[in-house]
C-alpha positions, 0 to 999 in steps of 0.5 A: 619468174620470167614468163619465157623461162624456156626461150634459151633452152634448146637440144639437150638443155631442153631435154634435161629441163623436161626431165627435171619438171616431169620428176616434179609433175609425176614424182616417183612415178616418172622414169627417165630413160636416159641416153637410150631414149633417143633410139627408142623414141622415148625420153621418159615414162610414167607407166602408172599413167600410161604416158610416154614423153619425148622432148624436142628442143628445136633450135631457133635457126630452124626456118620451118618449125612446123615441119620440124615438129612433124618430122620429129613426130614421124621419126620417133613414132616410127622408132616405136615399131622398129624397137618394139621388142626393146620397148616391151621389155621396158614397159612390161605389161603396161600400155602406152596410152599417150605419147606426148611430144614436149616442144620448147615453143608455142605450136608453130602451126595448127596443121600439126594437130591434124598431123598428130591425129593421123599418126596416132591412127597409123600407130594403132594400125601397127597393133603393137602389144604395148600400145593402148587401143585409145592411144593418143599423140599429143603435142605440149608446149612449155605451158604444160609445165606452168606449175612445175616451172614455178616450183623448179625456180623456187627450188633452184635457189636452195642447196641440194641435199640428196638423201641416200640409203646407208651403203653396204660396204664390201669386205676388205678382202673383196675390195682387194680382189676387185679389178678396179682396186687392182687398176688403181693400186698399180697406178699408185705404185708408180708414185711410191716404192712402198707397196703397203702405202700404195695399197692404203691409197688405193683402198681409200679411193676404191672405198670412196668409189663403192660407198658413194656410187649409190649417191650418183644413182639417187641423184639421177632419180631425184635431180635429173637435170643436176645429174647432167651437170655432174656428167659434164664435170666427169667428162671434162675430168677424163679429158684432162686425165689423158694429159695427166697420164704423161706426168712424172710419177710423184706425190706432188703431181698426183696431189696437184692434179687431184686439187685441180679436179676438186677445185673444178668440181666446187666451182662448177657445182659447189654453190648448188650443193649442201655440205654433205652431198658435196662431200659425197660427189667429190669423193665419188668423182675423184675415185671415179677418175682413178678407176675409169680414166687412162691415167698412168703416171710415168716413173720418175726419169721415164721418158715419154714414148 
C-alpha cells in the first residue's frame, strides 16, 4: 500500500474516507452525522467512548496551512455553543470527552497544539451540558488511521455485499394508496392507454422502492464511503431525468432511458459490488428515479411548452 495514501484526498473525498476508516476503527459504535454535521461542528461520533470527530481535508493551494487548521478549530468549536440544543438531542445523556480534528496532512506547525489547548479551555468555560469536565481538543494526522487504512485497501479489492434484514412488504392496498405510487402510476399512464398495464408497471417499481430502501440505509452504516458514490449516481440520474421529461411518451423512450441509467450504474459501481447487492441497488435507484425526479413523459403528439 502507498504510504502516502491520503495525499490526493481533499474536501469531501477526505471526509468520506474518514467515515470509512472510522467505521473500521470503532465498528458499530461509530455514528456518521451526515450533511448536517457541517452545521453542528461534528462529522461523526463514537458516543460510547465520548469521542466527536470533525474532518478537515485542506486543499493543497492553501498558502498558510497552519492558519487554516486554526481557523477550522475556531469555527467548528464555536458551532458547539451555537447549536448546543441540537447537539444535546443528538448525544442525549452522553458526554463529549474528546473533539478530534482529522487533518489530511502532517501537523503544519507546532503552535497548533497550544492553540488547541487554549480552545479546549475556552469550550469548558462555556459549561455546555454535553461537554465533559476533562474535555480535550486533539489534532490527528493520517497516521491515526495506520491500521485501518491497511484494512481498507485490503477490502477495496473485494466485492461488496451488504447484508440486509428481510424487508416488511406493504400490502398491495397500502401501496396503491401511497402518494409515491400515485405519482408513478400517472407517469406510466402517459406511455400506455391501458390503466391496468400502467398500474402493474407502477406496482413493480414501487415494490422495488420500498423493499430495497432498507438496503441504502444499511449501506450508509456499513459502507459510508461507497454510499457517497451511490449518491453521486443518484444526483446524475436526476439531472438527466430533467432532460428525459420532454421525451415522447412511448415504451421505446422509457426503455431506452431506463437502460441508460442501468448501464451508468454498472459502469460506475458495478465492479465494486457483489451480484446480489448490485441487483438491490439497481432496483432501488431506478425506482427512486421514477419517484423523485421531475419525470413527466409527454403524450404522443403533444408539443413541448
